[in-house]
C-alpha positions in Angstrom: 40.8 39.5 148.8 42.4 36.8 146.6 39.9 34.6 148.0 36.8 36.8 147.3 38.2 37.3 143.5 37.7 33.7 143.0 34.9 33.2 144.3 33.7 35.9 141.9 35.4 34.2 138.8 34.0 31.0 139.7 30.6 32.6 139.5 31.1 33.5 136.1 33.3 30.4 134.8 29.9 28.3 136.2 27.8 30.7 134.4 29.4 30.4 131.4 29.7 26.5 131.4 25.8 26.2 132.4 25.0 28.0 129.3 27.2 25.8 126.9 26.2 22.8 128.8 22.3 23.8 128.0 23.2 24.4 124.8 25.2 21.6 123.5 22.4 19.1 125.3 19.2 21.1 123.8 21.0 21.4 119.9 21.7 17.2 120.6 18.3 16.7 121.4 16.9 18.7 118.5 19.5 16.8 116.3 18.3 13.7 118.0 14.4 14.0 117.5 12.9 11.7 119.9 9.4 11.9 119.1 8.0 10.0 121.9 9.7 12.2 124.6 8.3 15.5 122.2 4.8 13.6 122.4 4.9 12.9 126.8 6.6 16.3 127.7 6.5 19.0 124.5 7.1 21.9 126.9 10.7 20.4 127.3 11.3 21.5 123.7 10.5 25.3 124.6 13.9 26.2 123.9 14.1 26.2 120.2 17.2 25.1 118.4 18.2 28.5 116.9 17.9 29.6 121.1 20.4 26.9 121.9 23.0 27.1 119.5 22.8 31.5 120.7 23.3 30.1 124.2 26.2 28.1 123.4 28.0 31.0 121.9 27.3 33.3 124.5 28.5 30.8 127.0 31.7 30.7 125.2 32.0 34.1 125.0 31.7 34.7 128.3 34.3 32.3 129.3 36.9 33.8 127.3 36.0 36.8 128.4 36.6 35.8 131.9 39.9 34.8 130.7 41.0 38.4 129.4 40.3 37.8 125.8 38.8 41.0 123.8 38.4 40.0 119.9 37.2 36.5 119.8 34.3 37.1 122.6 32.9 40.1 120.5 32.8 38.2 117.1 31.1 35.0 119.1 28.6 37.5 120.8 27.8 39.9 117.7 25.4 37.0 116.1 23.5 36.9 119.1 22.7 40.2 119.3 21.9 40.6 115.6 19.7 37.0 115.9 18.0 38.6 119.0 17.3 42.1 117.7 16.4 40.4 114.4 13.8 38.4 116.4 12.4 40.9 118.4 11.6 43.1 115.2 9.3 40.2 113.4 7.0 40.7 116.9 7.3 44.1 117.1 6.3 44.6 113.3 5.0 41.6 112.3 7.5 40.4 110.3 8.8 37.0 109.0 12.5 37.7 108.1 13.0 33.3 107.6 15.5 33.4 110.4 13.1 30.7 112.5 14.4 27.8 110.7 17.5 29.1 109.4 19.6 26.4 111.4 17.1 23.8 111.6 13.5 22.9 111.1 11.5 21.4 113.8 10.6 17.9 114.1 7.8 18.6 116.3 5.2 21.4 116.5 4.2 22.8 120.6 1.9 25.0 119.9 4.0 27.9 119.0 2.9 31.1 117.2 5.4 30.3 114.6 7.4 27.4 114.8 11.2 27.9 115.7 10.2 31.6 117.1 11.5 32.7 119.9 9.8 34.7 122.6 9.7 38.5 122.9 11.0 38.5 125.9 13.8 35.8 125.3 14.9 37.7 122.0 15.4 41.0 124.4 17.4 38.8 126.6 19.5 37.8 124.1 20.3 41.2 123.1 21.0 42.3 126.6 23.2 39.4 127.7 25.3 39.6 124.3 25.5 43.2 125.0 26.7 43.1 128.5 29.4 40.2 127.5 30.7 42.7 124.3 31.1 45.4 127.0 33.1 42.8 129.3 35.2 41.6 126.5 35.8 45.1 125.4 36.8 46.8 128.8 38.5 44.3 130.7 36.0 44.7 133.8 32.7 46.0 134.6 31.1 49.3 134.1 27.0 50.7 134.6 25.7 49.9 131.2 27.2 46.2 131.5 25.9 45.5 135.1 22.4 47.2 134.0 22.2 44.9 131.1 22.4 41.6 133.3 20.5 43.2 135.8 17.5 43.5 133.4 17.7 40.0 132.0 18.3 38.3 135.3 15.0 40.4 136.4 13.1 38.9 133.1 14.4 35.6 133.4 13.5 35.6 137.3 10.0 36.8 136.9 9.2 33.9 133.8 11.0 31.2 136.7 8.8 32.3 139.2 5.4 32.4 136.7 5.7 28.9 135.9 6.2 28.2 139.5 2.9 29.9 140.6 1.0 29.6 137.6 1.0 33.2 136.2 1.3 32.8 132.4 2.2 36.9 132.3 5.3 36.2 133.6 6.4 33.8 130.8 4.0 34.8 128.1 4.3 38.3 127.0 2.2 37.4 123.9 -0.1 34.4 123.0 1.1 31.1 122.3 5.2 32.0 123.0 7.0 31.8 125.8 10.1 32.2 127.4 11.2 28.5 127.9 12.2 27.1 131.4 16.1 26.0 130.3 15.9 29.7 128.5 15.2 31.3 132.0 18.0 29.4 133.7 20.8 30.4 131.1 19.5 34.0 131.1 19.2 34.1 135.5 22.9 32.2 135.1 24.7 34.7 132.4 22.9 37.7 134.3 24.5 36.6 137.9 27.8 35.6 136.1 27.9 39.1 135.3 26.9 40.6 138.0 29.0 39.1 140.7 32.2 38.2 138.5 33.5 41.7 138.3 35.8 43.5 140.7 34.6 44.5 144.4 31.5 42.1 143.5 31.6 41.0 147.1 31.1 44.6 148.5 27.7 44.9 146.6 26.8 41.4 146.3 23.9 41.6 149.4 22.8 44.8 147.7 22.3 43.2 144.5 20.4 40.2 146.0 17.9 42.5 147.5 17.2 44.5 144.8 16.7 41.7 142.4 14.6 39.9 144.5 12.3 43.2 145.2 12.3 44.5 141.7 10.8 40.6 140.7 8.7 40.5 143.5 7.0 43.9 142.0 7.1 42.8 139.0 5.1 39.5 139.7 2.7 41.5 141.9 1.8 43.8 138.8 1.6 41.2 136.5 -1.1 39.5 138.9 -2.9 42.9 139.8 -3.1 43.1 135.7 -4.3 39.9 135.9 -6.9 40.6 138.4 -8.2 43.7 136.6 -8.3 42.2 133.3 -10.5 39.2 135.0 -12.8 41.5 137.0 -13.6 43.4 133.3 -14.0 40.0 132.1 -17.7 38.6 131.3 -19.5 37.4 134.2 -19.8 33.7 133.6 -15.9 33.5 133.4 -15.4 35.0 136.4 -15.8 32.7 139.6 -13.3 30.1 137.7 -11.4 32.7 136.7 -10.7 34.5 140.1 -10.4 31.0 141.9 -7.0 30.8 139.4 -6.2 34.4 140.9 -6.6 33.4 144.3 -4.7 30.8 144.1 -1.8 32.8 142.2 -2.1 35.6 145.0 -1.8 32.5 147.3 1.4 31.4 145.9 2.9 35.2 145.5 2.5 35.7 149.1 4.0 32.5 150.1 6.9 32.6 148.0 7.2 36.4 149.1 7.5 34.8 152.7 10.1 32.8 151.5 12.1 35.1 149.7 11.6 37.5 152.9 13.2 35.1 155.2 15.8 33.8 152.8 17.1 37.4 152.1 17.2 37.9 155.9 19.5 35.2 156.9 21.3 35.8 153.4 21.9 39.4 154.3 22.9 38.0 158.1 25.3 36.0 157.2 26.5 38.2 153.9 27.0 41.7 155.9 28.7 39.0 158.6 31.0 37.5 156.3 31.6 41.1 154.5 32.6 43.0 158.0 35.4 40.0 158.5 36.6 40.4 155.3 36.8 44.1 155.1 38.4 43.8 158.9 40.7 41.2 157.3 41.5 43.5 154.4 41.6 46.8 156.1 44.3 45.3 158.6 46.5 43.8 155.6 46.4 47.2 153.7 47.5 49.0 156.8 49.9 46.2 157.3 51.3 46.8 153.6 51.1 50.5 153.8 53.2 50.7 156.7 56.0 48.1 154.8 55.6 50.5 151.8 55.9 54.0 154.0 58.9 52.3 155.3 60.8 50.3 153.2 64.3 51.6 151.8 63.5 51.1 148.0 61.4 53.3 146.4 58.5 51.7 145.1 56.0 52.9 142.6 52.8 51.6 140.6 52.4 52.8 137.1 49.6 52.5 134.9 49.8 51.3 131.3 49.8 54.2 129.7 52.8 55.3 132.3 51.1 57.2 134.4 52.5 57.3 138.4 49.8 55.9 140.1 51.4 55.5 143.9 54.5 56.4 144.9 56.0 55.6 148.8 58.2 58.0 151.2 61.6 56.9 149.7 60.5 58.2 146.3 61.5 61.7 147.7 65.0 60.6 148.7 65.6 59.1 145.6 64.2 61.3 142.9 63.7 64.8 145.2 59.8 65.1 144.4 57.2 64.5 147.1 55.2 61.5 146.6 52.4 63.7 146.2 53.1 65.5 143.2 54.5 62.3 141.3 51.1 60.8 141.9 48.9 61.3 138.2 52.1 62.5 136.4 54.3 60.4 133.2 57.0 58.5 134.6 58.8 59.7 131.9 59.5 62.9 134.4 61.9 60.5 135.8 63.8 59.7 132.8 66.8 61.3 131.4 66.4 64.0 128.7 67.4 61.7 126.0 65.0 58.8 126.6 61.7 61.2 127.2 60.7 61.3 123.6 60.1 57.5 123.7 56.8 56.2 122.8 54.7 54.2 124.9 56.0 50.4 123.7 59.1 51.8 123.8 58.9 53.2 127.3 57.3 50.2 128.2 59.7 47.6 127.0 62.7 49.4 128.5 60.7 49.5 131.8 60.0 45.7 131.9 63.6 45.4 131.0 64.9 46.7 134.2 68.4 47.0 135.3 70.5 48.8 136.3 69.8 52.6 134.7 70.2 56.3 135.2 67.0 58.6 136.6 66.4 62.4 136.4 66.0 64.2 139.8 64.0 67.2 140.7 67.1 69.5 140.4 67.9 68.1 136.7 70.9 66.0 138.1 70.8 61.7 137.4 71.5 59.2 140.1 72.2 55.7 139.0 69.2 53.4 140.2 68.9 49.4 140.1 64.8 48.8 139.0 63.1 45.9 139.2 59.3 46.0 137.2 56.7 43.3 137.6 53.7 43.7 135.6 50.4 42.7 137.6 47.3 41.5 136.0 44.0 43.3 137.5 40.5 43.3 136.7 40.5 46.7 136.1 43.6 46.5 133.8 47.2 46.3 133.8 49.7 47.8 136.2 53.6 47.6 136.8 55.0 47.8 140.0 58.8 49.4 140.4 61.1 48.8 143.3 63.7 51.5 142.8 67.1 51.3 144.7 69.5 54.6 144.7 72.9 52.5 143.8 74.9 56.0 144.0 76.7 54.7 146.9 77.6 51.5 145.5 78.5 52.8 141.8 81.2 55.4 143.6 82.3 52.1 145.9 82.7 50.4 142.3 84.7 53.0 140.8 86.8 53.3 144.1 87.5 49.4 143.6 88.4 49.6 139.9 90.8 52.7 140.3 92.2 51.0 143.3 93.1 47.8 141.1 94.6 49.5 138.7 96.9 51.6 141.0 97.4 48.5 142.5 98.4 46.9 139.0 100.4 49.9 137.9 101.7 50.0 141.6 103.2 46.6 141.2 104.3 47.1 138.0 106.6 50.1 138.7 107.5 49.1 142.0 109.0 46.1 140.7 110.7 47.9 138.0 111.8 51.1 140.0 113.2 49.0 142.6 114.9 46.6 140.4 116.7 49.5 137.9 118.8 51.3 140.6 120.1 47.9 142.0 121.1 46.6 138.7 122.7 49.8 138.0 124.6 49.9 141.1 125.7 46.4 140.3 127.1 47.2 137.3 128.8 50.2 138.6 130.5 47.9 141.1 132.1 45.7 138.3 133.2 49.2 137.1 134.4 50.0 140.6 136.3 46.5 140.8 137.9 47.3 137.4 138.9 51.0 137.7 140.4 50.2 142.0 143.0 47.3 140.4 143.9 49.6 137.6 144.4 52.3 140.0 142.2 54.8 138.2 141.3 56.5 141.7 139.7 59.5 140.4 137.1 58.0 137.6 136.3 55.5 140.5 135.0 58.4 142.3 132.8 59.5 140.0 131.3 56.3 139.9 131.1 55.6 143.6 128.9 58.8 143.5 126.4 57.6 140.7 126.1 54.1 142.9 125.1 56.8 146.1 122.6 58.4 144.4 121.5 55.5 142.8 121.0 53.8 146.6 119.8 57.2 147.7 116.9 57.3 144.7 116.0 53.3 146.1 116.1 54.6 149.7 113.9 57.4 148.9 111.3 55.0 146.9 111.3 52.6 149.7 110.4 55.4 152.3 107.6 56.4 150.0 106.2 52.9 149.7 106.6 52.8 153.4 104.4 56.2 153.9 101.6 54.8 151.5 101.5 51.3 153.6 101.5 53.0 156.7 99.0 55.6 155.5 96.6 53.2 154.5 97.0 50.6 157.6 97.5 53.0 160.5 94.6 53.3 162.7 95.3 55.9 165.1 92.8 58.5 167.4 92.4 61.7 166.7 94.5 64.3 168.9 95.0 68.2 168.9 97.8 69.6 166.5 99.3 73.0 166.6 99.6 73.4 162.8 102.5 76.2 163.2 104.7 73.4 165.2 104.1 70.4 162.5 104.9 73.1 159.6 107.9 74.5 161.2 109.0 70.9 162.1 108.9 69.4 158.4 110.5 72.7 157.4 113.4 71.7 159.9 113.4 68.2 158.6 114.5 69.5 154.8 117.0 71.7 155.8 119.3 69.0 154.9 118.1 69.7 150.9 121.0 71.6 149.1 118.4 73.5 147.5 116.6 74.9 150.8 118.9 77.5 151.5 118.1 79.4 148.7 114.2 79.0 149.4 112.8 81.2 151.7 109.8 79.0 153.8 107.5 81.7 155.5 104.9 79.9 158.2 102.1 82.7 158.4 100.2 79.6 160.4 98.6 81.3 163.7 100.8 79.6 166.7 97.3 79.6 168.8 95.6 77.8 166.0 94.6 73.9 166.6 92.9 71.4 164.5 91.5 67.7 165.5 93.1 65.2 163.8 95.3 62.3 163.0 99.0 63.4 163.7 100.8 61.2 161.5 98.9 61.4 158.4 98.6 65.3 158.7 102.7 65.7 158.9 102.7 63.3 155.5 100.9 65.9 154.1 102.5 69.1 155.4 106.0 67.3 154.6 105.1 65.8 150.6 103.8 69.6 150.3 106.9 71.5 151.6 109.1 69.1 150.0 107.6 69.5 146.9 107.4 72.9 146.5 111.6 73.3 147.6 112.3 70.8 144.8 110.4 72.4 142.0 111.8 75.9 143.2 112.9 78.4 139.8 116.9 78.3 140.2 116.2 81.8 137.8 114.1 83.3 140.5 116.8 85.5 142.5 114.3 85.0 145.9 112.3 81.9 145.7 109.7 81.3 148.3 107.2 79.3 150.1 104.3 80.8 151.8 102.3 78.5 154.5 98.7 79.5 155.4 96.2 78.5 157.2 92.0 79.4 157.0 89.2 78.5 159.2 85.8 77.7 157.4 82.8 76.6 158.9 83.5 73.1 159.6 86.8 72.7 158.3 90.1 74.3 157.9 92.0 74.9 154.5 96.0 74.3 154.2 97.3 76.5 151.5 100.7 76.1 150.6 101.7 78.8 147.6 105.4 79.2 145.7 106.9 80.7 143.0 108.7 78.0 141.6 108.3 76.4 138.3 104.4 75.7 138.3 103.3 72.7 136.0 102.8 73.0 132.2 98.7 73.3 131.3 99.0 70.1 129.6 100.5 68.3 132.4 97.6 69.1 135.2 95.9 66.0 134.6 98.4 64.0 135.8 98.7 66.3 138.9 97.8 63.7 141.9 98.5 60.3 139.5 100.9 57.3 140.9 104.4 57.3 139.4 103.9 60.1 137.7 107.2 63.0 137.5 106.2 66.0 135.7 109.7 67.6 135.9 111.5 64.8 135.4 114.8 66.8 134.2 114.7 68.2 137.4 114.0 65.8 140.1 114.8 61.7 139.9 112.0 61.5 142.8 109.7 58.2 142.9 106.6 60.4 141.6 104.2 59.1 144.2 104.7 62.3 146.6 101.6 64.3 145.2 100.0 60.8 145.1 100.6 60.1 148.5 99.5 63.6 149.7 96.0 63.2 148.0 95.4 59.7 149.4 96.1 61.0 153.3 93.8 64.2 152.6 91.1 61.8 151.4 91.8 59.1 154.4 91.4 62.1 156.6 88.0 62.8 155.1 89.2 65.7 152.5 90.5 67.1 149.6 93.6 67.8 147.8 93.7 70.7 144.8 96.0 72.4 142.8 95.6 76.2 141.2 97.5 77.7 139.1 99.3 81.1 139.4 100.7 83.3 137.0 104.0 82.5 139.0 104.3 79.2 140.5 101.9 77.1 142.1 99.3 77.2 145.2 98.3 73.8 146.6 95.2 73.5 149.0 94.3 70.7 151.0 90.7 71.1 153.2 90.5 69.0 156.1 87.3 68.6 158.5 87.5 70.7 161.9 84.4 70.2 163.7 86.4 69.8 167.1 89.4 72.4 166.5 89.6 75.9 167.9 92.6 78.3 169.1 
């Protein structure tokens, strides 16, 4: 396909260059005024200076139009169109507008009706060719009117050329003493063929154009020959024998040329159809491979017109945006932008699209999705399109956020751990020095109080170390799922907490069905239950006559919910945002823990694929841990 496009472009470039070269050569010849050449070959000067200048302009304009310039080709072809129209009007209405010798006065008269005046068929072809080039520059591609103008100019030029060969004067002399020159005919033929064959999909219609041009030209010549025969048949008898001999020669030449054209067309049609079938087969296979790649691509692929209209979408776009591909085609790409960006104009929209990078897009359900978009601008003969490759980066953003959170937690953990480990040790060292002095002075009552403070420091240090061990083990421990009796784990953890001095006041209600089991990792589940019970017991209400902690288990489709309720002091509303954060003690006056308990609880639940949430009660708290349980049962 690219090869055919290059060939069609080369055809147009060669046509434009031919017009430029012929125009420059003839202008230079007229300016040189070679009298001997004009005397020996007067027909060579059939192309007038003005016509040569017009071909120079139209050739340059066509080359610029092929290079996708818009304004300059139009500025160059408008004078040519006006010149052709004025020249034709002179013949039609018998006028003399003074344009024939406008730029140059001929140094030789070759017998034309008016020196410097171009033939009517030449003037008409200038109008048609310049209009076709203007349309090519204006629209950037081919259209029916452009092809029609080029087609007619080629027919007129080809008829004139063949008329020279077969001595059919009516083919190039529409009126007496004024004819289209050989040079002009070749230029019109070149520019017409360049327009017909340099557009998109020109290879597919090449045979049809060639056949129709040849047949039409032949029919025109045959019609002109018939008119000539009829005119000679009606002429006076003394003139008939010589005239009929000339006519017979013309008809014989027509027959020979038509036979040659027919054989050439057959050969060309066979060669071109074979090449076209091969190209079509290769193109079809390439399109099928490309379609398969696009349809199975993980990334979403959109093609967008210059006005923002979606031209195509692959199936992956449905996974990203929620729209079936067919519903996207023909609609504005603005529908995929967040609400705040939809009001942007076309230029702003193109700027944002071409910028690419990470941005947010709007899904069918109204939600936003983070995407990474790469956009390429593609220049085609029909116009400009944009190809966008879109990747859903929701998962990556989630992991990035997790990484940022983990890094922040690591920094806080390192700082707080070093501080909390050093603080009780430094305090205990000071208490040891005090104890030594008290012991030397025999102040045994004060010594007991000091040793008690040291014991609390070491217990606090031990608790922090135990929490660090649990947190590290929770991250690193890899264990298999096992069948767990939830009732037994709750009861075991309740018994473990029996040594707390406040436990005797708190009633623990284990309302879990003893027959109910789940499939999960036992060590992490025990950490979750232990932290839930420990937290509820620590923060019971000392003014509550009957403090209690109740544990329930609810079964759901594919999951279980472990619920722990208490009638303790609860969590103040302004502090609930700090729940489950590292080293956050919401009631520091009630407990001297490490502040890691609920954080460990949440991380353990998440590592099991679950969640940990808090619900306030009118009196007390409710913590809910939901865990997956596809294989559990009773």
